[in-house]
C-alpha positions as CSV (number, residue, x, y, z in Angstrom):
1,M,16.4,69.8,38.8
2,K,16.3,73.0,36.9
3,T,18.8,71.7,34.4
4,Y,16.7,68.6,33.7
5,K,13.5,70.7,33.2
6,L,15.4,73.0,31.1
7,I,16.5,70.0,28.7
8,F,13.0,68.5,28.6
9,I,11.5,71.7,27.5
10,I,14.0,72.3,24.9
11,A,13.3,68.8,23.6
12,L,9.5,69.1,23.6
13,V,10.1,72.5,21.7
14,L,12.0,70.9,19.0
15,S,10.0,67.8,18.6
16,L,6.8,70.0,18.1
17,S,8.8,72.2,15.5
18,M,9.9,69.2,13.3
19,P,7.7,68.5,10.3
20,A,5.4,65.6,10.7
21,M,6.6,62.4,9.0
22,T,3.8,61.0,6.6
23,V,1.9,57.9,7.8
24,S,-0.6,55.9,5.7
25,A,-4.1,55.8,7.0
26,Q,-4.7,52.7,5.5
27,T,-3.9,49.3,6.7
28,P,-2.5,47.1,4.0
29,S,-5.2,44.8,2.7
30,A,-6.2,42.4,0.0
31,A,-9.3,40.5,-1.1
32,V,-10.7,38.5,-3.8
33,S,-14.4,38.4,-4.3
34,L,-17.1,37.2,-6.7
35,T,-20.0,39.4,-7.7
36,A,-23.5,38.5,-7.7
37,P,-24.8,36.4,-10.5
38,V,-26.8,38.7,-13.2
39,P,-29.6,38.0,-13.9
40,N,-30.7,36.3,-10.8
41,P,-33.1,34.5,-11.3
42,S,-31.8,33.0,-14.4
43,V,-33.6,30.8,-16.9
44,V,-32.6,27.3,-18.3
45,G,-30.8,27.6,-21.6
46,G,-30.2,31.4,-20.6
47,D,-26.8,33.1,-19.7
48,T,-25.7,34.1,-16.3
49,T,-22.6,35.9,-15.4
50,L,-20.3,36.9,-12.5
51,N,-17.2,38.7,-12.1
52,L,-14.0,38.0,-10.1
53,A,-13.1,41.1,-8.3
54,I,-9.6,41.9,-6.8
55,N,-9.4,44.8,-4.1
56,V,-5.6,45.7,-2.7
57,V,-4.8,48.5,-0.5
58,N,-1.0,49.7,0.0
59,I,0.5,46.1,-1.1
60,N,4.3,46.8,-1.9
61,P,5.4,46.0,-4.4
62,G,2.2,45.6,-5.8
63,V,0.0,42.7,-6.6
64,G,1.0,41.3,-10.0
65,G,-0.8,37.9,-10.4
66,V,-3.7,36.0,-9.3
67,E,-4.6,32.5,-9.8
68,V,-8.2,31.3,-9.0
69,Y,-10.1,27.8,-9.3
70,L,-13.7,28.4,-9.5
71,G,-16.0,25.4,-9.0
72,Y,-19.4,24.9,-10.5
73,N,-22.2,22.2,-10.6
74,P,-22.2,20.7,-14.0
75,T,-25.8,19.4,-13.4
76,M,-27.1,22.9,-13.2
77,V,-25.0,25.0,-15.6
78,A,-22.9,24.0,-18.7
79,P,-19.1,24.8,-18.7
80,P,-18.5,28.4,-19.3
81,T,-17.3,29.6,-22.8
82,T,-16.4,32.7,-24.4
83,P,-14.9,33.7,-27.7
84,N,-11.4,33.6,-25.9
85,G,-11.7,30.5,-23.7
86,A,-13.5,29.6,-20.6
87,A,-13.5,33.1,-19.1
88,E,-13.4,36.9,-20.4
89,V,-10.4,38.4,-19.1
90,L,-10.9,42.2,-18.3
91,P,-8.8,45.1,-17.9
92,D,-10.3,46.8,-14.8
93,F,-7.8,45.3,-12.3
94,F,-4.4,45.2,-14.2
95,G,-4.8,47.3,-17.0
96,T,-3.6,45.2,-20.2
97,S,-2.7,41.7,-18.6
98,T,0.7,40.5,-20.2
99,V,-0.3,36.9,-19.2
100,N,-3.7,34.9,-19.1
101,I,-4.6,31.2,-18.8
102,N,-8.0,30.1,-18.6
103,E,-9.2,26.7,-19.0
104,V,-12.0,24.3,-17.7
105,L,-10.6,21.4,-15.6
106,P,-12.3,18.0,-14.6
107,A,-13.1,17.4,-10.8
108,A,-10.1,15.3,-10.5
109,Q,-7.7,18.3,-11.3
110,C,-9.4,20.8,-9.2
111,P,-8.9,21.3,-5.4
112,G,-10.9,19.1,-3.5
113,G,-11.8,17.0,-6.6
114,A,-15.5,17.3,-5.8
115,S,-16.5,19.5,-9.0
116,P,-15.1,20.7,-12.3
117,C,-13.7,24.0,-12.0
118,V,-12.4,26.8,-14.2
119,H,-8.8,27.5,-13.7
120,L,-7.8,31.2,-14.4
121,V,-4.3,32.8,-14.2
122,V,-4.0,36.5,-14.8
123,A,-0.6,38.6,-14.4
124,G,0.1,42.2,-15.4
125,P,1.6,45.5,-14.2
126,P,1.8,45.4,-10.2
127,Q,-1.0,47.0,-8.4
128,V,-0.1,48.8,-5.0
129,T,-3.5,50.0,-4.4
130,Q,-6.7,49.0,-7.1
131,N,-10.0,47.7,-7.1
132,G,-11.2,46.1,-10.2
133,T,-12.5,43.2,-12.0
134,A,-10.0,41.0,-13.4
135,A,-12.5,38.4,-15.3
136,R,-15.9,37.7,-16.2
137,F,-17.5,34.1,-16.3
138,H,-20.3,33.0,-18.5
139,F,-22.5,30.1,-17.5
140,R,-25.6,28.6,-19.3
141,G,-28.3,27.2,-17.1
142,L,-29.3,23.5,-17.7
143,A,-31.8,22.8,-14.9
144,E,-34.2,24.2,-12.3
145,G,-32.7,25.0,-9.0
146,S,-29.9,26.6,-7.4
147,A,-26.6,26.9,-9.0
148,C,-23.7,28.0,-6.7
149,F,-20.2,29.1,-7.8
150,T,-17.0,28.8,-5.2
151,V,-13.6,29.8,-5.4
152,L,-12.0,26.7,-4.3
153,Q,-8.6,28.2,-4.0
154,S,-7.0,31.6,-4.9
155,V,-3.6,32.8,-4.7
156,L,-2.3,36.5,-5.0
157,V,1.3,37.1,-5.6
158,D,3.2,40.4,-5.6
159,A,5.8,41.6,-8.1
160,N,8.5,39.6,-6.1
161,G,6.5,36.4,-6.5
162,F,5.7,36.3,-2.8
163,N,2.0,35.4,-1.8
164,V,0.0,37.9,-0.6
165,T,-2.4,37.2,2.2
166,H,-5.9,37.9,1.5
167,T,-9.7,37.5,2.2
168,P,-10.9,34.8,0.2
169,A,-14.2,34.9,-2.0
170,T,-17.7,34.0,-0.6
171,Q,-19.8,31.5,-2.3
172,Q,-22.2,33.0,-5.0
173,C,-25.2,31.5,-6.2
174,V,-28.1,31.9,-8.6
175,T,-31.5,30.7,-9.1
176,I,-32.3,28.8,-12.2
177,Q,-35.9,28.7,-13.6
178,Y,-37.6,27.1,-16.4
179,R,-38.9,29.6,-18.9
180,V,-40.3,29.4,-22.5
181,T,-40.1,32.2,-25.2
182,V,-43.1,32.3,-27.7
183,T,-42.6,33.3,-31.0
184,G,-44.8,33.8,-34.0
185,T,-46.0,35.8,-36.9
186,V,-49.0,37.9,-37.2
187,Q,-50.4,39.0,-40.4
188,R,-53.3,41.2,-41.4
189,Q,-55.7,40.5,-44.2
190,G,-55.2,43.2,-47.1
191,V,-51.9,44.4,-45.8
192,P,-49.6,45.6,-47.5
193,A,-52.1,47.7,-49.1
194,N,-51.1,46.8,-52.8
195,P,-51.6,48.3,-55.3
196,N,-53.2,51.2,-53.5
197,T,-50.4,54.0,-53.0
198,G,-49.3,54.6,-49.5
199,G,-48.5,50.8,-48.8
200,G,-48.7,49.6,-45.3
201,T,-46.6,47.2,-43.0
202,R,-47.6,44.3,-40.8
203,A,-46.2,46.2,-37.8
204,C,-47.7,47.1,-34.6
205,S,-49.9,44.3,-34.0
206,V,-50.2,43.6,-30.2
207,V,-49.7,40.2,-28.7
208,T,-50.3,39.2,-25.2
209,A,-50.2,35.9,-23.1
210,T,-52.7,35.1,-20.3
211,G,-53.0,32.2,-17.9
212,T,-50.6,31.0,-15.2
213,T,-49.1,34.5,-15.4
214,S,-49.8,37.5,-17.8
215,L,-47.1,38.7,-20.1
216,G,-47.1,41.5,-22.8
217,P,-48.2,43.3,-24.4
218,V,-45.5,43.3,-27.4
219,N,-45.6,44.7,-30.9
220,T,-44.9,42.8,-33.9
221,D,-42.2,44.1,-36.0
222,V,-42.3,45.2,-39.7
223,N,-42.7,41.5,-40.7
224,G,-45.4,40.8,-38.2
225,A,-43.0,38.8,-36.2
226,F,-43.0,38.7,-32.4
227,Q,-41.4,37.4,-29.1
228,L,-42.9,36.7,-26.0
229,P,-40.4,35.9,-23.4
230,N,-40.2,34.3,-20.0
231,L,-43.5,32.1,-19.7
232,Q,-43.6,30.1,-16.6
233,I,-44.6,26.8,-16.2
234,G,-48.2,26.6,-16.7
235,S,-51.1,27.0,-19.4
236,Y,-51.6,29.8,-21.6
237,T,-53.8,31.6,-24.3
238,V,-51.9,33.9,-26.7
239,R,-54.1,36.7,-28.5
240,A,-53.1,39.1,-31.3
241,V,-55.3,42.2,-32.1
242,Y,-55.1,45.2,-34.4
243,P,-57.7,48.0,-34.7
244,G,-60.3,47.4,-37.2
245,Y,-59.3,43.5,-37.0
246,L,-60.9,40.5,-35.3
247,P,-58.6,39.1,-32.5
248,S,-57.0,35.6,-33.0
249,D,-56.4,33.4,-30.1
250,K,-53.9,30.5,-29.8
251,T,-55.4,28.2,-26.6
252,G,-53.9,25.3,-24.8
253,I,-50.2,26.3,-24.8
254,T,-48.6,24.4,-21.9
255,V,-45.3,25.1,-20.4
256,V,-43.8,22.0,-18.8
257,A,-40.2,21.6,-17.2
258,G,-37.8,19.9,-19.6
259,G,-39.5,20.9,-22.6
260,A,-38.4,23.2,-25.5
261,T,-37.4,26.6,-24.3
262,T,-38.8,28.1,-27.5
263,V,-42.2,27.6,-28.8
264,N,-43.2,28.8,-32.2
265,L,-46.9,29.4,-32.9
266,A,-46.4,29.9,-36.7
267,T,-48.9,32.3,-38.6
268,T,-52.0,33.9,-37.9
269,T,-53.9,36.2,-40.2
270,L,-56.3,38.5,-38.7
271,R,-59.6,39.2,-40.3
272,G,-60.4,42.7,-41.3
273,G,-63.5,44.9,-40.8
274,D,-64.3,44.8,-37.0
275,V,-64.2,48.7,-36.9
276,N,-65.9,49.1,-33.8
277,G,-64.1,46.4,-31.9
278,D,-67.3,44.4,-30.7
279,N,-65.6,41.1,-32.0
280,A,-68.1,41.0,-34.7
281,I,-68.3,42.1,-38.1
282,N,-71.9,43.3,-39.0
283,I,-73.8,46.1,-40.3
284,L,-72.7,48.6,-37.5
285,D,-69.1,48.2,-39.1
286,I,-70.1,48.5,-42.7
287,G,-72.1,51.7,-41.4
288,S,-68.7,53.1,-39.8
289,I,-66.6,52.6,-43.1
290,I,-69.5,54.3,-45.1
291,S,-69.7,57.3,-42.9
292,K,-65.9,57.7,-43.3
293,F,-65.6,56.7,-47.1
294,G,-63.5,58.8,-48.9
295,L,-61.4,60.0,-45.9
296,A,-57.9,60.7,-47.8
297,S,-55.7,61.2,-44.6
298,A,-56.4,58.4,-42.0
299,S,-54.4,58.1,-39.2
300,V,-52.1,54.8,-39.4
301,K,-50.8,53.3,-36.4
302,S,-48.4,50.8,-38.3
303,A,-46.8,53.7,-39.9
304,S,-45.6,55.3,-36.5
305,A,-42.1,54.8,-35.1
306,N,-43.2,53.1,-31.9
307,C,-46.8,52.0,-32.6
308,T,-48.1,54.8,-30.7
309,T,-50.1,56.7,-33.3
310,A,-53.9,56.3,-32.8
311,D,-55.3,54.3,-35.6
312,E,-58.3,54.9,-37.6
313,A,-60.1,51.5,-37.6
314,A,-62.3,52.4,-40.7
315,D,-59.0,52.3,-42.6
316,I,-58.8,48.6,-42.6
317,N,-55.8,48.1,-44.7
318,D,-53.7,50.9,-43.2
319,D,-53.2,52.7,-46.8
320,G,-54.1,56.0,-45.3
321,R,-57.4,56.2,-46.8
322,V,-60.9,54.7,-46.1
323,N,-62.2,53.4,-49.6
324,I,-63.6,50.5,-51.5
325,S,-61.0,48.1,-50.5
326,D,-61.8,48.6,-46.8
327,L,-65.3,48.2,-47.7
328,A,-64.6,45.1,-49.6
329,I,-62.6,43.5,-46.8
330,A,-65.4,44.1,-44.2
331,A,-68.1,42.9,-46.6
332,G,-66.3,39.6,-47.2
333,N,-66.2,38.9,-43.5
334,W,-69.8,39.5,-42.9
335,G,-70.9,37.6,-40.0
336,V,-67.6,36.3,-38.8
337,V,-67.0,36.8,-35.1
338,G,-64.0,36.8,-33.0
339,P,-61.7,35.8,-31.6
340,T,-60.8,33.7,-34.7
341,V,-58.6,30.6,-34.3
342,W,-54.9,30.7,-34.5
343,P,-53.9,27.9,-36.7
């Protein structure tokens, strides 16, 4: 018995003194997934994107290719397009892929035959452990509702061409809503201030929409143009304002499902002279201009980079001075009250 005990002790000592063999702490695994659509909700006529991601851990000799059939509802979204085909192949998983096929197939050529699909094949340098995006899909909304994207079939293969068992992607959906973008132009009487030195621009008029929801304010650009995006279904009034001018209103703007996604309000011109902002041009405004007559360094909002400079309202035409031009504009609009009607 002593001999057996001695042998056991020697064997135990030897086993403890031998270097440990390296054992991977991670179990081999692989998965294909779809990222959540962006933006969500999306809009009719707008773009929504989602990515195909691949995650592999300890897959030897490495995943070298993926083939996916992505199904979509053609009544909700248009077939995807990019400058390079139906999908945008990205380098985040394979690096620079050596082979890619991307095409839109009719339902009859897609797994299950229930919906059209995007057929995507990407191959590249084998990836043993990697997590990244292989492709991005761009869809344009066609109708209100929920649009879902389903991987009908996915195949991963290793560098020897053998299938790699993987977790399939789950379905992703996006809510598509009908929205309208309102555009137009706001000009101001007497601007640019010509031939006076200093000039001026049509920038920095403020535009808002009120009604079913409220949107804005947004500032006009140097040409007086603006965009108010994402008006929901409902009725609205759009108003344009600028210091020293009467506001202008466009009423009765109705957004209905199935209509145009862009509404152009054309051009309105703000009437100058409302220095005190009470929506009426009268003796009080004339008095304000006279009290500052001759001011040669008036603060001009439209001259600031982000429309943040406080404006001297008595300088009606934004030429940086209060003079006869401003008095003439106000006097010519004597008695006019606002808001004026946006044509």
